[in-house]
Structure formats: structure tokens, C-alpha cells
ZASEKOL-970470 format. One record per residue (C-alpha): residue number from 1; x, y, z. Coordinates in steps of 0.05 Angstrom, whole numbers, plus 5000, padded with zeros to 4 digits. Layout:
% ZASEKOL-970470
[NUM; [X; Y; Z]]
...
***
This chain:
% ZASEKOL-970470
[1; [2928; 2729; 2537]]
[2; [2965; 2795; 2537]]
[3; [2954; 2865; 2563]]
[4; [3004; 2908; 2526]]
[5; [3071; 2875; 2540]]
[6; [3045; 2846; 2606]]
[7; [3020; 2775; 2594]]
[8; [2958; 2753; 2631]]
[9; [2968; 2678; 2627]]
[10; [2942; 2653; 2694]]
[11; [2884; 2701; 2699]]
[12; [2850; 2671; 2639]]
[13; [2861; 2598; 2655]]
[14; [2800; 2558; 2676]]
[15; [2792; 2534; 2747]]
[16; [2746; 2492; 2790]]
[17; [2706; 2506; 2853]]
[18; [2676; 2441; 2878]]
[19; [2643; 2410; 2817]]
[20; [2639; 2476; 2779]]
[21; [2688; 2494; 2723]]
[22; [2700; 2569; 2719]]
[23; [2724; 2594; 2651]]
[24; [2775; 2643; 2681]]
[25; [2799; 2668; 2748]]
[26; [2762; 2734; 2749]]
[27; [2706; 2736; 2800]]
[28; [2655; 2792; 2808]]
[29; [2644; 2794; 2883]]
[30; [2576; 2811; 2914]]
[31; [2564; 2887; 2916]]
[32; [2499; 2919; 2936]]
[33; [2463; 2955; 2880]]
[34; [2394; 2971; 2909]]
[35; [2366; 2956; 2840]]
[36; [2317; 2905; 2868]]
[37; [2244; 2924; 2876]]
[38; [2216; 2940; 2946]]
[39; [2206; 2874; 2981]]
[40; [2267; 2844; 2947]]
[41; [2241; 2823; 2879]]
[42; [2286; 2818; 2818]]
[43; [2277; 2874; 2767]]
[44; [2298; 2880; 2694]]
[45; [2349; 2932; 2717]]
[46; [2385; 2884; 2763]]
[47; [2382; 2827; 2713]]
[48; [2411; 2871; 2658]]
[49; [2466; 2896; 2705]]
[50; [2491; 2826; 2721]]
[51; [2482; 2800; 2650]]
[52; [2526; 2856; 2624]]
[53; [2584; 2836; 2670]]
[54; [2576; 2765; 2646]]
[55; [2578; 2788; 2573]]
[56; [2641; 2827; 2589]]
[57; [2680; 2763; 2603]]
[58; [2677; 2754; 2679]]
[59; [2686; 2681; 2697]]
[60; [2643; 2677; 2759]]
[61; [2589; 2728; 2776]]
[62; [2567; 2727; 2849]]
[63; [2501; 2764; 2858]]
[64; [2497; 2811; 2917]]
[65; [2474; 2789; 2986]]
[66; [2404; 2758; 2986]]
[67; [2364; 2759; 3050]]
[68; [2351; 2690; 3081]]
[69; [2303; 2715; 3135]]
[70; [2260; 2778; 3137]]
[71; [2284; 2791; 3208]]
[72; [2354; 2796; 3179]]
[73; [2340; 2844; 3122]]
[74; [2394; 2897; 3118]]
[75; [2357; 2948; 3076]]
[76; [2288; 2954; 3043]]
[77; [2308; 2935; 2972]]
[78; [2354; 2877; 2989]]
[79; [2343; 2816; 2945]]
[80; [2298; 2766; 2979]]
[81; [2309; 2691; 2979]]
[82; [2270; 2670; 3041]]
[83; [2206; 2648; 3004]]
[84; [2189; 2609; 2941]]
[85; [2154; 2671; 2914]]
[86; [2223; 2699; 2896]]
[87; [2241; 2639; 2852]]
[88; [2213; 2664; 2785]]
[89; [2255; 2727; 2787]]
[90; [2316; 2690; 2812]]
[91; [2310; 2640; 2755]]
[92; [2309; 2696; 2704]]
[93; [2370; 2728; 2737]]
[94; [2410; 2663; 2738]]
[95; [2392; 2650; 2665]]
[96; [2412; 2720; 2644]]
[97; [2482; 2710; 2674]]
[98; [2493; 2640; 2647]]
[99; [2471; 2660; 2576]]
[100; [2539; 2690; 2562]]
[101; [2580; 2633; 2589]]
[102; [2595; 2660; 2658]]
[103; [2582; 2618; 2720]]
[104; [2526; 2645; 2764]]
[105; [2527; 2644; 2840]]
[106; [2492; 2684; 2894]]
[107; [2511; 2704; 2964]]
[108; [2462; 2689; 3021]]
[109; [2460; 2735; 3081]]
[110; [2430; 2753; 3148]]
[111; [2444; 2822; 3176]]
[112; [2441; 2802; 3249]]
[113; [2453; 2864; 3291]]
[114; [2466; 2907; 3230]]
[115; [2394; 2928; 3218]]
[116; [2336; 2957; 3257]]
[117; [2261; 2964; 3266]]
[118; [2255; 3014; 3208]]
[119; [2275; 2958; 3161]]
[120; [2251; 2895; 3195]]
[121; [2196; 2919; 3241]]
[122; [2230; 2886; 3301]]
[123; [2292; 2891; 3344]]
[124; [2355; 2863; 3312]]
[125; [2380; 2794; 3330]]
[126; [2452; 2778; 3346]]
[127; [2498; 2733; 3386]]
[128; [2497; 2781; 3445]]
[129; [2452; 2836; 3472]]
[130; [2496; 2893; 3452]]
[131; [2489; 2950; 3401]]
[132; [2530; 2953; 3338]]
[133; [2555; 3021; 3318]]
[134; [2499; 3058; 3282]]
[135; [2445; 3010; 3304]]
[136; [2401; 2999; 3365]]
[137; [2410; 2946; 3419]]
[138; [2404; 2875; 3394]]
[139; [2366; 2817; 3424]]
[140; [2410; 2758; 3442]]
[141; [2392; 2698; 3401]]
[142; [2366; 2637; 3437]]
[143; [2385; 2566; 3418]]
[144; [2319; 2562; 3380]]
[145; [2335; 2628; 3344]]
[146; [2402; 2599; 3322]]
[147; [2370; 2535; 3297]]
[148; [2319; 2577; 3259]]
[149; [2375; 2618; 3227]]
[150; [2414; 2556; 3206]]
[151; [2351; 2528; 3174]]
[152; [2338; 2594; 3139]]
[153; [2407; 2592; 3107]]
[154; [2395; 2520; 3086]]
[155; [2327; 2534; 3056]]
[156; [2355; 2595; 3019]]
[157; [2413; 2553; 2991]]
[158; [2363; 2502; 2965]]
[159; [2326; 2559; 2929]]
[160; [2392; 2581; 2900]]
[161; [2400; 2513; 2869]]
[162; [2327; 2509; 2847]]
[163; [2334; 2577; 2813]]
[164; [2390; 2551; 2769]]
[165; [2450; 2585; 2803]]
[166; [2512; 2542; 2799]]
[167; [2540; 2558; 2868]]
[168; [2524; 2593; 2933]]
[169; [2567; 2637; 2977]]
[170; [2552; 2642; 3052]]
[171; [2564; 2713; 3078]]
[172; [2604; 2704; 3141]]
[173; [2645; 2768; 3133]]
[174; [2642; 2843; 3146]]
[175; [2591; 2862; 3199]]
[176; [2534; 2813; 3191]]
[177; [2505; 2755; 3232]]
[178; [2555; 2699; 3219]]
[179; [2613; 2747; 3225]]
[180; [2584; 2772; 3290]]
[181; [2584; 2701; 3318]]
[182; [2656; 2692; 3294]]
[183; [2682; 2756; 3325]]
[184; [2699; 2764; 3399]]
[185; [2683; 2838; 3390]]
[186; [2609; 2821; 3383]]
[187; [2602; 2751; 3410]]
[188; [2603; 2754; 3486]]
[189; [2565; 2689; 3497]]
[190; [2583; 2639; 3551]]
[191; [2550; 2578; 3520]]
[192; [2573; 2530; 3466]]
[193; [2568; 2586; 3414]]
[194; [2616; 2633; 3449]]
[195; [2686; 2636; 3478]]
[196; [2736; 2594; 3438]]
[197; [2745; 2601; 3363]]
[198; [2714; 2532; 3354]]
[199; [2653; 2553; 3393]]
[200; [2646; 2619; 3357]]
[201; [2652; 2583; 3290]]
[202; [2599; 2532; 3309]]
[203; [2541; 2570; 3276]]
[204; [2580; 2575; 3211]]
[205; [2599; 2501; 3213]]
[206; [2527; 2481; 3228]]
[207; [2503; 2526; 3171]]
[208; [2550; 2492; 3121]]
[209; [2528; 2423; 3146]]
[210; [2454; 2442; 3138]]
[211; [2466; 2470; 3068]]
[212; [2504; 2408; 3047]]
[213; [2447; 2364; 3071]]
[214; [2397; 2399; 3025]]
[215; [2439; 2414; 2963]]
[216; [2482; 2352; 2963]]
[217; [2556; 2339; 2965]]
[218; [2573; 2360; 2893]]
[219; [2539; 2428; 2892]]
[220; [2590; 2485; 2901]]
[221; [2584; 2518; 2969]]
[222; [2634; 2566; 2999]]
[223; [2639; 2621; 3050]]
[224; [2666; 2692; 3055]]
[225; [2702; 2709; 3119]]
[226; [2742; 2766; 3149]]
[227; [2816; 2751; 3146]]
[228; [2825; 2802; 3201]]
[229; [2785; 2854; 3238]]
[230; [2812; 2923; 3253]]
[231; [2795; 2979; 3301]]
[232; [2742; 2940; 3339]]
[233; [2720; 2964; 3407]]
[234; [2736; 2895; 3432]]
[235; [2787; 2845; 3406]]
[236; [2768; 2829; 3335]]
[237; [2785; 2768; 3294]]
[238; [2860; 2759; 3285]]
[239; [2892; 2728; 3224]]
[240; [2911; 2668; 3267]]
[241; [2838; 2659; 3284]]
[242; [2817; 2668; 3212]]
[243; [2864; 2612; 3192]]
[244; [2830; 2565; 3242]]
[245; [2761; 2588; 3220]]
[246; [2781; 2572; 3147]]
[247; [2803; 2502; 3166]]
[248; [2739; 2490; 3204]]
[249; [2698; 2515; 3145]]
[250; [2736; 2470; 3097]]
[251; [2726; 2409; 3142]]
[252; [2652; 2425; 3146]]
[253; [2647; 2423; 3070]]
[254; [2664; 2493; 3043]]
[255; [2691; 2486; 2972]]
[256; [2728; 2553; 2974]]
[257; [2744; 2611; 3020]]
[258; [2734; 2683; 3000]]
[259; [2778; 2728; 3043]]
[260; [2757; 2799; 3059]]
[261; [2767; 2841; 3122]]
[262; [2728; 2888; 3166]]
[263; [2733; 2938; 3221]]
[264; [2713; 3007; 3243]]
[265; [2773; 3049; 3226]]
[266; [2785; 3124; 3227]]
[267; [2753; 3128; 3158]]
[268; [2692; 3085; 3174]]
[269; [2686; 3015; 3147]]
[270; [2753; 2988; 3125]]
[271; [2733; 2929; 3083]]
[272; [2750; 2975; 3024]]
[273; [2826; 2984; 3030]]
[274; [2859; 3049; 3012]]
[275; [2915; 3017; 2971]]
[276; [2907; 2965; 2916]]
[277; [2927; 2895; 2937]]
[278; [2930; 2912; 3011]]
[279; [2890; 2849; 3029]]
[280; [2933; 2800; 2990]]
[281; [2974; 2781; 3052]]
[282; [2908; 2757; 3083]]
[283; [2889; 2713; 3024]]
[284; [2960; 2686; 3020]]
[285; [2959; 2667; 3094]]
[286; [2892; 2632; 3087]]
[287; [2915; 2596; 3024]]
[288; [2973; 2567; 3062]]
[289; [2923; 2536; 3112]]
[290; [2871; 2504; 3066]]
[291; [2870; 2459; 3006]]
[292; [2808; 2490; 2974]]
[293; [2812; 2550; 2927]]
[294; [2820; 2619; 2958]]
[295; [2790; 2683; 2930]]
[296; [2826; 2749; 2940]]
[297; [2794; 2818; 2942]]
[298; [2815; 2890; 2953]]
[299; [2820; 2939; 2895]]
[300; [2852; 2888; 2850]]
[301; [2861; 2896; 2775]]
[302; [2883; 2847; 2721]]
[303; [2957; 2861; 2729]]
[304; [2956; 2855; 2805]]
[305; [2913; 2793; 2798]]
[306; [2960; 2760; 2750]]
[307; [3019; 2771; 2796]]
[308; [2980; 2746; 2856]]
[309; [2961; 2682; 2820]]
[310; [3032; 2670; 2797]]
[311; [3059; 2682; 2867]]
[312; [3009; 2633; 2897]]
[313; [2974; 2686; 2939]]
[314; [2905; 2667; 2913]]
[315; [2868; 2622; 2865]]
[316; [2814; 2671; 2842]]
[317; [2816; 2746; 2836]]
[318; [2755; 2785; 2856]]
[319; [2750; 2850; 2818]]
[320; [2693; 2892; 2844]]
[321; [2686; 2966; 2832]]
[322; [2728; 2963; 2769]]
[323; [2673; 2919; 2739]]
[324; [2622; 2971; 2759]]
[325; [2659; 3023; 2719]]
[326; [2671; 2977; 2660]]
[327; [2633; 2912; 2651]]
[328; [2679; 2893; 2593]]
[329; [2745; 2899; 2632]]
[330; [2760; 2823; 2626]]
[331; [2747; 2823; 2551]]
[332; [2790; 2886; 2541]]
[333; [2845; 2854; 2583]]
[334; [2847; 2793; 2538]]
[335; [2856; 2839; 2478]]
[336; [2911; 2880; 2510]]
[337; [2866; 2941; 2514]]
[338; [2872; 2960; 2587]]
[339; [2882; 3033; 2567]]
[340; [2811; 3032; 2540]]
[341; [2781; 3009; 2606]]
[342; [2736; 3061; 2639]]
[343; [2774; 3074; 2704]]
[344; [2749; 3073; 2775]]
[345; [2769; 3136; 2813]]
[346; [2753; 3108; 2882]]
[347; [2703; 3162; 2897]]
[348; [2656; 3111; 2931]]
[349; [2594; 3144; 2902]]
[350; [2574; 3073; 2882]]
[351; [2557; 3058; 2955]]
[352; [2481; 3061; 2951]]
[353; [2462; 3062; 3024]]
[354; [2434; 3132; 3023]]
[355; [2361; 3125; 3007]]
[356; [2372; 3142; 2933]]
[357; [2313; 3107; 2901]]
[358; [2349; 3099; 2835]]
[359; [2402; 3053; 2865]]
[360; [2477; 3050; 2854]]
[361; [2512; 3102; 2811]]
[362; [2582; 3110; 2785]]
[363; [2621; 3174; 2772]]
[364; [2656; 3149; 2709]]
[365; [2603; 3102; 2681]]
[366; [2538; 3139; 2669]]
[367; [2508; 3078; 2635]]
[368; [2507; 3040; 2701]]
[369; [2436; 3017; 2715]]
[370; [2417; 3027; 2642]]
[371; [2452; 2966; 2612]]
[372; [2394; 2952; 2565]]
[373; [2410; 3016; 2526]]
[374; [2476; 3019; 2489]]
[375; [2502; 3077; 2446]]
[376; [2475; 3059; 2377]]
[377; [2487; 3093; 2310]]
[378; [2447; 3158; 2304]]
[379; [2391; 3158; 2252]]
[380; [2426; 3216; 2218]]
[381; [2499; 3237; 2230]]
[382; [2503; 3309; 2253]]
[383; [2558; 3361; 2253]]
[384; [2566; 3371; 2328]]
[385; [2605; 3426; 2362]]
[386; [2623; 3417; 2435]]
[387; [2648; 3480; 2469]]
[388; [2688; 3465; 2531]]
[389; [2738; 3408; 2544]]
[390; [2721; 3392; 2616]]
[391; [2693; 3323; 2636]]
[392; [2622; 3339; 2614]]
[393; [2645; 3364; 2546]]
[394; [2693; 3307; 2535]]
[395; [2641; 3255; 2553]]
[396; [2589; 3287; 2508]]
[397; [2640; 3288; 2451]]
[398; [2659; 3215; 2465]]
[399; [2588; 3189; 2464]]
[400; [2567; 3231; 2404]]
[401; [2627; 3206; 2364]]
[402; [2613; 3135; 2386]]
[403; [2544; 3143; 2355]]
[404; [2573; 3165; 2288]]
[405; [2567; 3241; 2293]]
[406; [2621; 3287; 2264]]
[407; [2646; 3320; 2328]]
[408; [2691; 3380; 2339]]
[409; [2710; 3400; 2409]]
[410; [2737; 3471; 2421]]
[411; [2773; 3488; 2486]]
[412; [2800; 3557; 2504]]
[413; [2857; 3529; 2547]]
[414; [2918; 3496; 2518]]
[415; [2898; 3427; 2542]]
[416; [2836; 3386; 2556]]
[417; [2808; 3373; 2624]]
[418; [2778; 3436; 2653]]
[419; [2763; 3426; 2727]]
[420; [2786; 3354; 2720]]
[421; [2855; 3376; 2698]]
[422; [2859; 3423; 2758]]
[423; [2838; 3366; 2804]]
[424; [2897; 3326; 2777]]
[425; [2948; 3377; 2802]]
[426; [2956; 3351; 2873]]
[427; [2999; 3288; 2875]]
[428; [2980; 3246; 2935]]
[429; [2918; 3202; 2937]]
[430; [2898; 3226; 2868]]
[431; [2859; 3180; 2822]]
[432; [2835; 3233; 2773]]
[433; [2894; 3229; 2724]]
[434; [2871; 3159; 2702]]
[435; [2804; 3187; 2683]]
[436; [2834; 3246; 2646]]
[437; [2881; 3201; 2607]]
[438; [2823; 3155; 2589]]
[439; [2778; 3211; 2563]]
[440; [2834; 3242; 2522]]
[441; [2850; 3174; 2492]]
[442; [2778; 3160; 2474]]
[443; [2770; 3226; 2437]]
[444; [2833; 3212; 2397]]
[445; [2812; 3140; 2383]]
[446; [2743; 3161; 2359]]
[447; [2769; 3216; 2314]]
[448; [2741; 3276; 2351]]
[449; [2772; 3340; 2322]]
[450; [2801; 3377; 2383]]
[451; [2819; 3451; 2376]]
[452; [2856; 3479; 2436]]
[453; [2872; 3550; 2455]]
[454; [2812; 3579; 2420]]
[455; [2757; 3622; 2450]]
[456; [2688; 3606; 2422]]
[457; [2644; 3665; 2403]]
[458; [2578; 3670; 2366]]
[459; [2618; 3689; 2304]]
[460; [2666; 3629; 2307]]
[461; [2607; 3582; 2320]]
[462; [2569; 3611; 2261]]
[463; [2628; 3599; 2214]]
[464; [2629; 3525; 2233]]
[465; [2555; 3518; 2216]]
[466; [2541; 3461; 2266]]
[467; [2476; 3422; 2267]]
[468; [2480; 3420; 2343]]
[469; [2521; 3457; 2396]]
[470; [2537; 3430; 2465]]
[471; [2557; 3485; 2512]]
[472; [2601; 3459; 2568]]
[473; [2636; 3523; 2587]]
[474; [2640; 3507; 2661]]
[475; [2642; 3561; 2714]]
[476; [2674; 3626; 2733]]
[477; [2703; 3638; 2802]]
[478; [2662; 3679; 2851]]
[479; [2700; 3736; 2882]]
[480; [2675; 3748; 2953]]
[481; [2659; 3819; 2977]]
[482; [2717; 3825; 3025]]
[483; [2753; 3891; 3035]]
[484; [2821; 3888; 3003]]
[485; [2805; 3829; 2957]]
[486; [2818; 3868; 2893]]
[487; [2890; 3862; 2871]]
[488; [2911; 3824; 2933]]
[489; [2882; 3755; 2922]]
[490; [2888; 3700; 2869]]
[491; [2835; 3650; 2850]]
[492; [2845; 3576; 2864]]
[493; [2835; 3563; 2790]]
[494; [2894; 3608; 2771]]
[495; [2938; 3578; 2826]]
[496; [2923; 3506; 2806]]
[497; [2934; 3523; 2732]]
[498; [3001; 3553; 2748]]
[499; [2982; 3622; 2724]]
[500; [2995; 3657; 2791]]
[501; [3058; 3650; 2833]]
[502; [3047; 3636; 2907]]
[503; [3092; 3658; 2964]]
[504; [3118; 3615; 3019]]
[505; [3059; 3630; 3065]]
[506; [2989; 3620; 3036]]
[507; [2919; 3628; 3064]]
[508; [2864; 3592; 3026]]
[509; [2794; 3619; 3036]]
[510; [2741; 3564; 3027]]
[511; [2740; 3493; 3052]]
[512; [2701; 3459; 2997]]
[513; [2729; 3410; 2945]]
[514; [2770; 3462; 2908]]
[515; [2797; 3494; 2971]]
[516; [2820; 3429; 3001]]
[517; [2854; 3406; 2937]]
[518; [2887; 3474; 2930]]
[519; [2913; 3471; 3001]]
[520; [2940; 3401; 2986]]
[521; [2973; 3425; 2922]]
[522; [3009; 3482; 2957]]
[523; [3029; 3441; 3018]]
[524; [3060; 3389; 2972]]
[525; [3105; 3444; 2947]]
[526; [3129; 3459; 3018]]
[527; [3087; 3521; 3028]]
[528; [3060; 3538; 3097]]
[529; [2985; 3535; 3086]]
[530; [2926; 3557; 3127]]
[531; [2855; 3541; 3104]]
[532; [2796; 3581; 3129]]
[533; [2725; 3555; 3124]]
[534; [2666; 3597; 3147]]
[535; [2622; 3536; 3161]]
[536; [2633; 3481; 3211]]
[537; [2650; 3425; 3164]]
[538; [2704; 3417; 3112]]
[539; [2695; 3380; 3046]]
[540; [2620; 3377; 3051]]
[541; [2611; 3349; 2981]]
[542; [2661; 3292; 2988]]
[543; [2638; 3222; 3007]]
[544; [2661; 3202; 3076]]
[545; [2711; 3150; 3050]]
[546; [2746; 3205; 3010]]
[547; [2737; 3264; 3057]]
[548; [2769; 3234; 3120]]
[549; [2833; 3209; 3087]]
[550; [2841; 3276; 3052]]
[551; [2835; 3315; 3117]]
[552; [2885; 3269; 3149]]
[553; [2933; 3279; 3090]]
[554; [2926; 3354; 3097]]
[555; [2943; 3349; 3171]]
[556; [3004; 3306; 3155]]
[557; [3026; 3359; 3104]]
[558; [3022; 3412; 3159]]
[559; [2961; 3449; 3134]]
[560; [2926; 3489; 3189]]
[561; [2851; 3476; 3182]]
[562; [2806; 3529; 3214]]
[563; [2731; 3523; 3213]]
[564; [2681; 3575; 3236]]
[565; [2728; 3628; 3207]]
[566; [2696; 3686; 3168]]
[567; [2745; 3727; 3127]]
[568; [2732; 3801; 3141]]
[569; [2791; 3836; 3108]]
[570; [2851; 3822; 3065]]
[571; [2911; 3864; 3083]]
[572; [2984; 3868; 3064]]
[573; [2998; 3823; 3124]]
[574; [2947; 3769; 3108]]
[575; [2874; 3755; 3125]]
[576; [2837; 3784; 3184]]
[577; [2782; 3735; 3203]]
[578; [2729; 3729; 3256]]
[579; [2737; 3663; 3292]]
[580; [2683; 3654; 3343]]
[581; [2678; 3719; 3382]]
[582; [2750; 3739; 3368]]
[583; [2788; 3770; 3310]]
[584; [2852; 3737; 3286]]
[585; [2904; 3755; 3234]]
[586; [2927; 3697; 3191]]
[587; [2992; 3719; 3159]]
[588; [3002; 3706; 3085]]
[589; [3045; 3725; 3026]]
[590; [2989; 3701; 2980]]
[591; [2914; 3696; 2992]]
[592; [2878; 3644; 2950]]
[593; [2803; 3648; 2938]]
[594; [2765; 3582; 2935]]
[595; [2698; 3611; 2955]]
[596; [2654; 3582; 2901]]
[597; [2638; 3589; 2828]]
[598; [2580; 3610; 2784]]
[599; [2558; 3578; 2717]]
[600; [2588; 3610; 2656]]
[601; [2527; 3622; 2612]]
[602; [2549; 3679; 2567]]
[603; [2560; 3637; 2504]]
[604; [2497; 3596; 2514]]
[605; [2452; 3657; 2519]]
[606; [2487; 3689; 2460]]
[607; [2473; 3627; 2417]]
[608; [2401; 3613; 2438]]
[609; [2356; 3616; 2377]]
[610; [2415; 3623; 2329]]
[611; [2435; 3550; 2320]]
[612; [2390; 3491; 2301]]
[613; [2400; 3454; 2367]]
[614; [2434; 3475; 2431]]
[615; [2448; 3439; 2497]]
[616; [2478; 3467; 2561]]
[617; [2511; 3416; 2607]]
[618; [2558; 3407; 2665]]
[619; [2576; 3464; 2711]]
[620; [2553; 3514; 2659]]
[621; [2483; 3488; 2673]]
[622; [2489; 3475; 2747]]
[623; [2547; 3466; 2795]]
[624; [2558; 3393; 2809]]
[625; [2609; 3338; 2820]]
[626; [2645; 3292; 2772]]
[627; [2588; 3242; 2773]]
[628; [2538; 3295; 2751]]
[629; [2585; 3323; 2698]]
[630; [2598; 3255; 2665]]
[631; [2524; 3237; 2670]]
[632; [2504; 3302; 2635]]
[633; [2554; 3291; 2580]]
[634; [2533; 3219; 2569]]
[635; [2459; 3236; 2569]]
[636; [2469; 3292; 2518]]
[637; [2512; 3249; 2473]]
[638; [2457; 3196; 2474]]
[639; [2403; 3248; 2457]]
[640; [2438; 3279; 2397]]
***
């Protein structure tokens, strides 16, 4: 198989795990969706979600962590597998995955100390009576508790087999019960389940034995472990210990080893590495120790996976968030169409642990969670005019064209992108260019007529005689009421677009998304940059896994970050600001305003009642993030 000129030979070869033949080496690893119903029952949403990834060509689909014991439930809508009452839904789920030729497995899980009374109604259980970060004190498990847990895993594995799944993964990684026993950071026991690596691995070994006893020797069983633990308050698992744990697991009957990592780093949980392929050294080291197949994880894509397979660093390639953004990535890879894959921008908005009752979302794939509804041909093709070439407008044009409408997109700037194009201007840690390239390519591929450098007015719209108009005109910068602002300050939009020259010393007013990216952009050019934020927190709208690395990058670039600073006057010398009870002058050659925007509604109101159909979307409707912009564009394209 080929992807452009890059041949994907090994990635699409079949392989075996125990007695199971897998059609290719792409594995969808377990990732929480929160699409299950309260109580842990399978819903049509979750079944459709996994079935779509199977249809897309994934070789092995591993369903997200299923709870083996209600005392070990991690969150309220976690899939349940601790009672036979869950079997009907689980059978439907396994069948939906296998219907397209993928192999179906499920991960079984106990949260241990990583839960609390709000979820389980009781104190968490763990190897030791200590508190894990973010949770209350745990109750140390007795020998009877341990036996009960082992039996719960075994009973759950039997249900996995009875439900028609073709394999079961034991979750012994990240921050959950079996990983807690394995780790010296959490396991402080002095009995036969603590101390040496062999003792700490005893619960995992006994769990594998118990599962083998009920499912038989031929049924595929494997475990997921941490290849290393980072930033633990105590001494976490080392790679040397992970090697020994892998050997013990293999000897106990594990048919494969899935290698992840965990730790509490500066950015929070670090089982999601910042750089693609960063965990491959861990899988390679484990592969050198065991004879069973090894699965690698960590922001991998088909090209990285192919190289890893050829270099002997892994036997299977787990592709996670990239399969959230595009279920058909494997199929597109086999056809050499990687440029048509909807990209992941590593925004981490797919992490659903936030109480959002609708479950997991994706910034670039608005169809996520709605896999039963595909863009279908419109009953009657319309002449559609989209005004505004930002992400909302481009997505609306893409989906409308996909449904057979005749689409024209008009953008006043000389290029497509809008706010997305401005977000692409900083160089470091920037994943937005992949999304911009993708959207531009799709418009070209689908035959959308793009007219650049043209201002839309009621008169120009009337001449086109559209059946429907989508107004995606974005926002206009807000100019704060600060003495001296007129004529002495530039907007962040103009600076990022290259329309305004900036001196060697710059003060950016506003510490939101635009302000931080503007400060980054200027600092990358060698400017001396100070950023002033009136509130107490920078980057309020970023997710934590994006915000913290960005703030660290700005510090590395030499940006002075000042919170609690209210700009009071802009002078020839710079910005006079109140910082606490004192006034301070921040010297600047150029002052840059990133103090918010307002929806641009002029064209929409001028067209209301004058065109057959009109929609207002994106920031022109309400300020939002990239997820909301893409979702609005997709929704409108589907409604036309």
C-alpha cells in the first residue's frame, strides 16, 4: 500500500495476537468517550462511533475502559461490565465492530484510588492508604479486597468473551488500580504485594492467571502497562522495572504488551506526549525483552508507524486521536490520500472529563458522536453563497458542496483562513497549518468557487442571486477606551496579518488566545515583548494541556507576562498600567491591542429579508473557539 510516494507495506500486513488474526497493524486504543448511558449501558451513539472506526479500516478496535467493579468506577458514564445485565448492549457493540471486518476487543478497568465517593458512593480503594492527586484518601486494600478485585477482572473477562469480543485488554497503565500496585510511588505495602517488582506485579500476574482460567488458553488476553512513570512524588516505575513487569506478564499468559506511560508533569498528565513518536523508545525497549507482540502509542500516524514497524520498534501501531478526527484514516492511507485526512490539531478538547453531558467532542470533526448521519445529497441543489473564508465559512462551504450544492465562497482578504490563518503565524508548537491546508484542499477538490479580495455588499450579493447565503464574516477588534489609544496602537489582527510594522519593543494588551499568540509571534522575531493581562489568569479559553506548554514557550522566548495589570494610558514612551496598588510604565515602540472582538453583523442585518434563506455562523454569530466554528459550519452545511 502507498501513501503518496511513501509506501506503507508493513502497516497493512496482517498479524496475530494469541489466536486472533488482525487484518492490519493499526490499533485503535481505548479512549474515553462518555457516550455510554448513566450506569454504564451501551447506547446507539457509542456503538455507531466504534462501528465507524471499524468501517474506516482499523485492524483492531479496542473499546474504552469498562468497569469491572462498581467500587472502581472512574466516572458516572463509564461502560459497565461487572454484571450480566450489561451483556445485551455489549453484544450489540461487539457485533457492530466485527461487521466491517475489524477485530473487536475491550479494555477492562478498575480505577482504584482514582475515583471518589461522588462517583462510587464510598471511599476509594488502593494498594496503600494515601491520596492520589485530585482525589481523597484511599482505603488500603486487604487480602480479601485483592482477591475480590482479581475475581472481578476474571468475571469481566468472561463477559467480554460471552459478548462476542475477540480479545480483552487488562488496564494496568496510567493511574489506575493495577498500575497503582505496580508503582512504588503509590504502592507502599510491606506484605507480599509490595516492595520488590515481583511483589508489586503479583496482583497483575494473579489477574492474568484468573482470566486465563475462565476464558481458556487460546483466547487473546493482553495488558497495557506504563513503560515509564515521570514526575511522581515518589519513585515511579522505571523502564528497567517495566521490562521485568513485561516479562512477568508474558510468563503469566499475556499474549501482547501495550506500552504507554504516565506521570504528573508540569503540564498535568503526561501519557499524551507533546511530540509524535516520543514513546517509541519505550515500546522498542519492551519489545527487546518479550517474545509476544508489542503495541506502541503516542501521537503516531501511518508514516511514523510504518517506520517503527520496519525498524522493529513495535509490532502494532496504536493510532488514537487521529482516528477520532477521521475514522477513515486507514482506508485513506491505503489509497495514498493522507492529504485528505481530517487532521488532529492536538487541542485536547476531546478529553471528556468535564461533566459535558454530550460526551467527547472534536475541534476538527463536528460529526463526532453523530456517526449515524452522513452528508447525503441534498433533495434539491441550491446556489449557495458563503461570505467569509474563516474556518466556519470554509467548513460550511465544504459540507454544502459535499451534499451537491453549487457553492461560491467570497473572502475580502487575499487568502482563505480568517482567524485560523492568523493563528498559523506563530511557528513553534503550531498545529493549525495542517487544518488550514486541509480545508483549502477540500474546497478545491469539491469544486467550490473561491473569490478572494472581494468585499461583499448587499448589491454584490443581489447580483449573484443565491438561493441561500451563509454569513461568516467573523469579528471586528474591540478598541478599549484608554487615553492615547487613537493613533498610537495597532490591533493584533493587523500585526499578525503583517499590515502593521512593529518596533523592537512591543507591549501586548490582553492575555487571551489572540494576545498570547501575538506575543509568541513577535518574540519569535526577536522582539522584546511584554504582555499585560488585567485578570489573574492567562489563556483562559485554552485547555490545560495547551495552555501550560504555551506559557512555558513564551517564558523561554523571553516574553514578560504580567497579570493583574490594567492599562490606564498609552503614551509616546509606552503603556502606563496599574499593577496592584502601584503604577508602572512599560516601555514600548509599538502597543498591540488584543483586548477582545465583537461579532461583525453589518452584512447579515443588511441582507435580512432580502434573500430567500440566510444563516449567520461562527464568530459573526457569537465569539467562540475553533471547535465551535467548525461545528457551526458543519451544522449549517448539513441544514442547507
